[in-house]
mmCIF file of the C-alpha atoms, coordinates in Angstrom:
data_MODEL
# 
_entry.id   MODEL 
# 
loop_
_atom_site.group_PDB 
_atom_site.id 
_atom_site.type_symbol 
_atom_site.label_atom_id 
_atom_site.label_alt_id 
_atom_site.label_comp_id 
_atom_site.label_asym_id 
_atom_site.label_entity_id 
_atom_site.label_seq_id 
_atom_site.pdbx_PDB_ins_code 
_atom_site.Cartn_x 
_atom_site.Cartn_y 
_atom_site.Cartn_z 
_atom_site.occupancy 
_atom_site.B_iso_or_equiv 
_atom_site.pdbx_formal_charge 
_atom_site.auth_seq_id 
_atom_site.auth_comp_id 
_atom_site.auth_asym_id 
_atom_site.auth_atom_id 
_atom_site.pdbx_PDB_model_num 
ATOM 1  C CA . MET A 1 1  ? 67.132 -42.828 -142.383 1.00 0.00 ? 1  MET A CA 1 
ATOM 2  C CA . ILE A 1 2  ? 70.257 -41.398 -140.787 1.00 0.00 ? 2  ILE A CA 1 
ATOM 3  C CA . ASP A 1 3  ? 73.529 -41.809 -142.663 1.00 0.00 ? 3  ASP A CA 1 
ATOM 4  C CA . ARG A 1 4  ? 76.974 -42.090 -141.081 1.00 0.00 ? 4  ARG A CA 1 
ATOM 5  C CA . GLU A 1 5  ? 77.762 -38.373 -141.237 1.00 0.00 ? 5  GLU A CA 1 
ATOM 6  C CA . GLN A 1 6  ? 74.545 -37.440 -139.463 1.00 0.00 ? 6  GLN A CA 1 
ATOM 7  C CA . ALA A 1 7  ? 75.109 -40.149 -136.865 1.00 0.00 ? 7  ALA A CA 1 
ATOM 8  C CA . GLY A 1 8  ? 78.541 -38.691 -136.075 1.00 0.00 ? 8  GLY A CA 1 
ATOM 9  C CA . VAL A 1 9  ? 77.065 -35.223 -135.628 1.00 0.00 ? 9  VAL A CA 1 
ATOM 10 C CA . ILE A 1 10 ? 74.313 -36.576 -133.390 1.00 0.00 ? 10 ILE A CA 1 
ATOM 11 C CA . ILE A 1 11 ? 76.945 -38.276 -131.209 1.00 0.00 ? 11 ILE A CA 1 
ATOM 12 C CA . LEU A 1 12 ? 78.873 -34.985 -130.935 1.00 0.00 ? 12 LEU A CA 1 
ATOM 13 C CA . VAL A 1 13 ? 75.662 -33.152 -130.059 1.00 0.00 ? 13 VAL A CA 1 
ATOM 14 C CA . THR A 1 14 ? 74.975 -35.633 -127.293 1.00 0.00 ? 14 THR A CA 1 
ATOM 15 C CA . VAL A 1 15 ? 78.474 -35.155 -125.875 1.00 0.00 ? 15 VAL A CA 1 
ATOM 16 C CA . PHE A 1 16 ? 78.243 -31.348 -125.978 1.00 0.00 ? 16 PHE A CA 1 
ATOM 17 C CA . LEU A 1 17 ? 74.805 -31.311 -124.358 1.00 0.00 ? 17 LEU A CA 1 
ATOM 18 C CA . PHE A 1 18 ? 75.920 -33.723 -121.634 1.00 0.00 ? 18 PHE A CA 1 
ATOM 19 C CA . ILE A 1 19 ? 79.014 -31.648 -120.866 1.00 0.00 ? 19 ILE A CA 1 
ATOM 20 C CA . GLY A 1 20 ? 76.911 -28.474 -120.780 1.00 0.00 ? 20 GLY A CA 1 
ATOM 21 C CA . ILE A 1 21 ? 74.298 -29.911 -118.447 1.00 0.00 ? 21 ILE A CA 1 
ATOM 22 C CA . ALA A 1 22 ? 76.937 -31.512 -116.218 1.00 0.00 ? 22 ALA A CA 1 
ATOM 23 C CA . ALA A 1 23 ? 78.902 -28.246 -115.953 1.00 0.00 ? 23 ALA A CA 1 
ATOM 24 C CA . CYS A 1 24 ? 75.768 -26.309 -115.003 1.00 0.00 ? 24 CYS A CA 1 
ATOM 25 C CA . GLY A 1 25 ? 74.848 -28.972 -112.437 1.00 0.00 ? 25 GLY A CA 1 
ATOM 26 C CA . ILE A 1 26 ? 78.301 -28.906 -110.844 1.00 0.00 ? 26 ILE A CA 1 
ATOM 27 C CA . ALA A 1 27 ? 78.191 -25.093 -110.762 1.00 0.00 ? 27 ALA A CA 1 
ATOM 28 C CA . ALA A 1 28 ? 74.820 -25.216 -109.000 1.00 0.00 ? 28 ALA A CA 1 
ATOM 29 C CA . ILE A 1 29 ? 76.201 -27.584 -106.371 1.00 0.00 ? 29 ILE A CA 1 
ATOM 30 C CA . ARG A 1 30 ? 79.363 -25.528 -105.788 1.00 0.00 ? 30 ARG A CA 1 
ATOM 31 C CA . GLY A 1 31 ? 77.480 -22.246 -105.540 1.00 0.00 ? 31 GLY A CA 1 
ATOM 32 C CA . ARG A 1 32 ? 80.555 -20.027 -105.259 1.00 0.00 ? 32 ARG A CA 1 
ATOM 33 C CA . ALA A 1 33 ? 81.838 -17.311 -107.544 1.00 0.00 ? 33 ALA A CA 1 
ATOM 34 C CA . ALA A 1 34 ? 84.191 -19.856 -109.131 1.00 0.00 ? 34 ALA A CA 1 
ATOM 35 C CA . GLY A 1 35 ? 81.090 -21.660 -110.343 1.00 0.00 ? 35 GLY A CA 1 
ATOM 36 C CA . ARG A 1 36 ? 80.343 -18.856 -112.793 1.00 0.00 ? 36 ARG A CA 1 
ATOM 37 C CA . VAL A 1 37 ? 82.994 -20.170 -115.146 1.00 0.00 ? 37 VAL A CA 1 
ATOM 38 C CA . LEU A 1 38 ? 81.305 -23.559 -115.106 1.00 0.00 ? 38 LEU A CA 1 
ATOM 39 C CA . VAL A 1 39 ? 77.909 -21.993 -115.775 1.00 0.00 ? 39 VAL A CA 1 
ATOM 40 C CA . TRP A 1 40 ? 79.169 -20.072 -118.807 1.00 0.00 ? 40 TRP A CA 1 
ATOM 41 C CA . ASN A 1 41 ? 81.046 -23.134 -120.050 1.00 0.00 ? 41 ASN A CA 1 
ATOM 42 C CA . GLY A 1 42 ? 77.889 -25.190 -119.680 1.00 0.00 ? 42 GLY A CA 1 
ATOM 43 C CA . VAL A 1 43 ? 75.730 -22.636 -121.461 1.00 0.00 ? 43 VAL A CA 1 
ATOM 44 C CA . PHE A 1 44 ? 78.240 -22.367 -124.314 1.00 0.00 ? 44 PHE A CA 1 
ATOM 45 C CA . ASN A 1 45 ? 78.475 -26.143 -124.715 1.00 0.00 ? 45 ASN A CA 1 
ATOM 46 C CA . ALA A 1 46 ? 74.702 -26.567 -124.646 1.00 0.00 ? 46 ALA A CA 1 
ATOM 47 C CA . MET A 1 47 ? 74.137 -23.797 -127.214 1.00 0.00 ? 47 MET A CA 1 
ATOM 48 C CA . TYR A 1 48 ? 76.843 -25.211 -129.467 1.00 0.00 ? 48 TYR A CA 1 
ATOM 49 C CA . GLY A 1 49 ? 75.268 -28.654 -129.241 1.00 0.00 ? 49 GLY A CA 1 
ATOM 50 C CA . VAL A 1 50 ? 71.830 -27.291 -130.109 1.00 0.00 ? 50 VAL A CA 1 
ATOM 51 C CA . ARG A 1 51 ? 73.297 -25.368 -133.070 1.00 0.00 ? 51 ARG A CA 1 
ATOM 52 C CA . LEU A 1 52 ? 74.998 -28.510 -134.372 1.00 0.00 ? 52 LEU A CA 1 
ATOM 53 C CA . PHE A 1 53 ? 71.798 -30.473 -133.949 1.00 0.00 ? 53 PHE A CA 1 
ATOM 54 C CA . ALA A 1 54 ? 69.797 -27.842 -135.820 1.00 0.00 ? 54 ALA A CA 1 
ATOM 55 C CA . GLU A 1 55 ? 72.110 -28.253 -138.830 1.00 0.00 ? 55 GLU A CA 1 
ATOM 56 C CA . VAL A 1 56 ? 71.364 -31.979 -139.163 1.00 0.00 ? 56 VAL A CA 1 
ATOM 57 C CA . PRO A 1 57 ? 68.721 -32.503 -141.875 1.00 0.00 ? 57 PRO A CA 1 
ATOM 58 C CA . SER A 1 58 ? 66.946 -35.168 -139.813 1.00 0.00 ? 58 SER A CA 1 
ATOM 59 C CA . PHE A 1 59 ? 66.337 -32.486 -137.167 1.00 0.00 ? 59 PHE A CA 1 
ATOM 60 C CA . TYR A 1 60 ? 63.782 -30.868 -139.439 1.00 0.00 ? 60 TYR A CA 1 
ATOM 61 C CA . SER A 1 61 ? 61.730 -34.051 -139.498 1.00 0.00 ? 61 SER A CA 1 
ATOM 62 C CA . LEU A 1 62 ? 61.581 -34.035 -135.687 1.00 0.00 ? 62 LEU A CA 1 
ATOM 63 C CA . LEU A 1 63 ? 59.874 -30.653 -135.636 1.00 0.00 ? 63 LEU A CA 1 
ATOM 64 C CA . VAL A 1 64 ? 56.165 -31.052 -136.215 1.00 0.00 ? 64 VAL A CA 1 
ATOM 65 C CA . GLY A 1 65 ? 53.422 -28.787 -137.374 1.00 0.00 ? 65 GLY A CA 1 
ATOM 66 C CA . SER A 1 66 ? 54.070 -25.099 -137.687 1.00 0.00 ? 66 SER A CA 1 
ATOM 67 C CA . PHE A 1 67 ? 57.474 -25.341 -135.941 1.00 0.00 ? 67 PHE A CA 1 
ATOM 68 C CA . SER A 1 68 ? 59.075 -27.143 -138.897 1.00 0.00 ? 68 SER A CA 1 
ATOM 69 C CA . THR A 1 69 ? 59.372 -23.882 -140.825 1.00 0.00 ? 69 THR A CA 1 
ATOM 70 C CA . TYR A 1 70 ? 61.446 -22.272 -138.047 1.00 0.00 ? 70 TYR A CA 1 
ATOM 71 C CA . ALA A 1 71 ? 64.358 -24.748 -138.016 1.00 0.00 ? 71 ALA A CA 1 
ATOM 72 C CA . PRO A 1 72 ? 66.648 -22.598 -140.239 1.00 0.00 ? 72 PRO A CA 1 
ATOM 73 C CA . GLN A 1 73 ? 66.019 -19.613 -137.959 1.00 0.00 ? 73 GLN A CA 1 
ATOM 74 C CA . VAL A 1 74 ? 67.209 -21.675 -134.974 1.00 0.00 ? 74 VAL A CA 1 
ATOM 75 C CA . VAL A 1 75 ? 70.554 -22.152 -136.692 1.00 0.00 ? 75 VAL A CA 1 
ATOM 76 C CA . TRP A 1 76 ? 70.771 -18.441 -137.510 1.00 0.00 ? 76 TRP A CA 1 
ATOM 77 C CA . MET A 1 77 ? 69.830 -17.315 -133.968 1.00 0.00 ? 77 MET A CA 1 
ATOM 78 C CA . LEU A 1 78 ? 72.487 -19.519 -132.410 1.00 0.00 ? 78 LEU A CA 1 
ATOM 79 C CA . GLY A 1 79 ? 75.231 -17.880 -134.412 1.00 0.00 ? 79 GLY A CA 1 
ATOM 80 C CA . HIS A 1 80 ? 75.843 -19.826 -137.552 1.00 0.00 ? 80 HIS A CA 1 
# 
């Protein structure tokens, strides 16, 4: 069961991932040197969203099998 605090974090993760994917998509369409800023912004937002998601305890239940032991390392690799 997801409590209110986890639900708020999951909503933030969704927003950050959407902004990251949208920024990378717009940068791909523009294709100019000015698009590099959008690419880096998109990558940063997506990585931040994944890091936030990896800190949610319900995230560990989504990982199955042998991957469930690597969830804390995901948080560490993304710069906690």
